[in-house]
C-alpha positions in Angstrom: 11.6 22.2 -8.4 12.6 24.8 -10.9 13.3 23.9 -14.5 17.0 24.5 -15.0 17.5 22.6 -18.2 16.7 24.6 -21.3 14.5 23.0 -23.9 16.2 22.5 -27.2 14.0 22.3 -30.3 14.2 18.9 -32.0 14.3 19.4 -35.7 12.1 17.1 -37.8 14.3 14.2 -38.8 14.5 12.9 -42.3 12.2 10.0 -43.0 13.3 7.1 -40.8 13.6 3.5 -42.2 10.9 1.2 -41.1 13.3 -0.8 -39.0 14.4 2.2 -37.1 10.9 3.3 -36.4 10.0 -0.1 -35.1 13.1 0.0 -32.9 12.0 3.3 -31.4 8.5 2.0 -30.9 9.9 -1.0 -29.1 11.9 1.3 -26.8 8.8 3.3 -26.1 6.9 0.3 -25.0 9.7 -1.0 -22.9 10.0 2.4 -21.2 6.3 2.6 -20.7 6.4 -0.5 -18.7 8.8 1.0 -16.3 6.9 4.1 -15.3 4.7 3.7 -12.4 6.5 1.6 -10.2 8.7 2.4 -7.4 9.3 5.9 -8.6 6.1 6.4 -6.6 7.7 4.8 -3.6 9.0 8.1 -2.5 7.8 9.9 0.5 4.9 11.9 -0.7 4.3 15.5 0.2 1.7 17.4 -0.2 -0.9 22.8 -16.1 -0.8 21.9 -19.0 -1.9 23.6 -22.2 -5.5 23.4 -23.2 -6.6 20.2 -23.4 3.9 3.5 -15.2 1.5 -0.9 -17.0 0.5 -3.9 -15.6 1.8 -6.3 -13.1 4.0 -8.9 -14.3 2.0 -11.7 -13.1 2.8 -11.3 -9.5 4.5 -8.0 -9.6 2.4 -5.1 -10.3 -0.3 -4.5 -12.7 1.0 -1.6 -14.3 1.7 -2.8 -17.8 3.2 -2.4 -21.2 4.0 1.1 -21.9 6.5 3.7 -21.5 6.0 4.9 -18.1 4.0 2.1 -16.7 5.2 -1.3 -16.4 4.4 -4.4 -18.3 4.1 -6.7 -15.5 3.8 -5.1 -12.3 7.4 -5.1 -12.1 8.4 -2.2 -10.0 10.5 -0.2 -12.4 13.1 1.7 -10.6 12.7 -0.3 -7.4 16.5 -0.5 -7.2 17.1 3.2 -7.6 14.0 4.8 -6.2 13.6 5.3 -2.5 10.8 3.5 -0.7 8.3 5.9 1.0 9.1 6.6 4.6 6.3 7.0 7.2 6.0 10.5 8.6 5.1 9.6 12.2 7.8 8.4 14.5 7.7 4.6 14.9 8.6 2.8 18.1 11.4 0.3 18.0 9.2 -2.7 17.4 7.2 -1.0 14.5 10.4 0.4 13.0 11.9 -3.0 12.8 8.8 -4.3 11.1 8.9 -1.4 8.6 12.6 -2.0 7.9 11.9 -5.6 7.2 9.0 -4.7 5.0 11.2 -2.4 2.9 13.7 -5.2 2.4 10.9 -7.5 1.3 9.7 -4.8 -1.2 13.2 -4.4 -2.7 13.3 -8.2 -3.0 9.9 -8.1 -4.7 8.4 -10.4 -2.1 5.2 -8.4 -2.1 3.1 -10.9 -0.1 5.6 -10.9 2.8 5.9 -7.1 2.6 2.1 -6.7 2.7 1.8 -9.1 5.7 4.3 -6.8 7.6 2.7 -3.6 6.5 -1.0 -4.4 7.2 -0.7 -4.1 11.0 1.4 -1.0 10.6 -1.2 0.6 8.4 -3.9 -0.1 11.1 -1.7 1.3 13.9 -0.5 4.4 11.9 -3.3 5.3 9.4 -1.8 8.8 8.9 1.6 7.4 7.9 1.5 8.0 4.1 4.6 6.0 3.4 3.2 2.9 5.0 -0.2 3.2 3.3 1.4 3.9 -0.1 3.8 0.9 0.1 1.0 -1.4 1.2 -1.0 -0.2 -1.9 1.9 -1.0 -4.1 2.1 -4.5 -2.6 -1.6 -5.0 -3.3 -1.2 -3.7 -6.9 1.8 -6.0 -7.5 -0.3 -8.9 -6.1 -3.1 -8.0 -8.5 -5.4 -7.1 -5.6 -6.4 -4.0 -7.5 -9.5 -3.0 -5.5 -7.6 -3.1 -2.2 -4.8 -1.0 -3.8 -7.3 1.6 -5.0 -9.0 1.7 -1.6 -5.7 2.4 0.2 -4.6 5.0 -2.4 -8.0 6.8 -2.3 -8.0 7.0 1.5 -4.4 8.2 1.4 -5.3 11.1 -1.0 -8.3 12.0 1.2 -5.9 12.5 4.1 -3.0 13.9 2.1 -4.1 15.5 -1.3 -0.5 16.4 -2.0 0.7 12.8 -2.1 1.2 12.8 -5.8 2.7 9.3 -6.0 -0.7 7.9 -4.9 -2.5 9.9 -7.6 0.1 8.6 -10.1 -0.5 5.0 -9.2 -4.3 5.4 -9.3 -3.8 6.8 -12.8 -1.8 3.8 -13.8 -4.5 1.5 -12.5 -7.2 3.4 -14.3 -5.3 3.3 -17.6 -4.8 -0.4 -17.2 -8.6 -0.8 -16.7 -9.2 1.2 -19.9 -10.5 4.2 -18.0 -8.4 6.7 -19.9 -10.3 9.9 -18.9 -10.1 8.9 -15.3 -6.4 8.2 -15.6 -6.0 11.6 -17.2 -7.8 13.3 -14.3 -5.6 11.6 -11.7 -2.4 12.7 -13.5 -3.6 16.2 -14.0 -4.6 16.4 -10.3 -1.1 15.3 -9.4 0.4 18.1 -11.5 -2.0 20.6 -9.9 -0.4 19.6 -6.6 3.1 19.4 -7.9 3.8 20.9 -11.4 7.3 19.4 -11.7 6.2 15.8 -11.0 7.9 14.1 -13.9 6.1 10.8 -13.7 2.8 12.4 -14.3 4.1 14.3 -17.4 5.5 11.1 -18.8 2.3 9.1 -18.2 0.2 11.9 -19.7 2.5 11.9 -22.8 1.9 8.2 -23.4 -1.8 8.5 -22.7 -2.3 11.4 -25.1 -0.2 9.7 -27.8 -1.2 6.1 -27.5 -4.8 6.2 -26.2 -6.4 9.6 -26.8 -4.8 10.5 -30.1 -3.9 14.1 -29.1 -0.3 14.5 -30.3 -0.1 18.2 -29.4 -0.8 17.4 -25.8 1.6 14.4 -25.9 4.4 16.6 -27.2 3.8 19.1 -24.4 4.1 16.5 -21.7 7.1 14.8 -23.3 8.9 18.1 -23.4 8.1 18.9 -19.8 9.3 15.4 -18.8 12.5 15.9 -20.8 13.2 19.3 -19.2 12.7 17.8 -15.7 14.7 14.6 -16.2 17.0 15.0 -19.2 16.0 11.4 -20.0 17.4 10.6 -23.5 14.4 8.5 -24.2 12.2 11.6 -24.4 13.9 12.7 -27.6 13.2 9.4 -29.2 9.5 9.7 -28.2 9.3 13.2 -29.6 11.0 12.1 -32.8 8.6 9.2 -33.2 5.7 11.5 -32.6 6.8 13.8 -35.4 7.2 10.8 -37.7 3.6 9.9 -37.1 2.2 13.3 -37.8 
């Protein structure tokens, strides 16, 4: 994807009232909790300058931050496509996969996982099936199983950036910030215009690694790729903190 939206410099705003800064901070946290979810449920395919969340009880473990989710709620599940398997499925398997997608959209992750598990065994090379199963495990707080599925998926398909993104979310939730950073940078090495990785790196650098220059870079990249108005708020808040 080529960047077609020009970057407009954001001028340093005048000192913001405390209430306004708190409001922006709240928006940042709410957004963070919606970052890793079903944006990753897209069919996967196969740099930055020097240098989302957690499951909502039974939803996903991604979070409380801007691009992750505070509760494993699958942010964007209503508007992001669910990953489709690459191999052709027979009628019986296709019916099961269609039902699994419906269960995913209804956030019935246990039922979806029950349908996807036999499909994953029958079609281990179908990235969409494996990824969606990992999301179910993550939402059910079965983190080790989710990590196992995602790791195996990346071994087969290194370009499946959504898998790397979710592994980064899980690592961040576990407090493994450098590991999360590596996953997201690896995703960008495979697909430099992967907006979710830029967003998650921005939050990671700002909130956990205290590297505002790196955070600004990734927020700007995310803004150019998505034109998300929240990015300007994050950049403004970042300037206020410097």
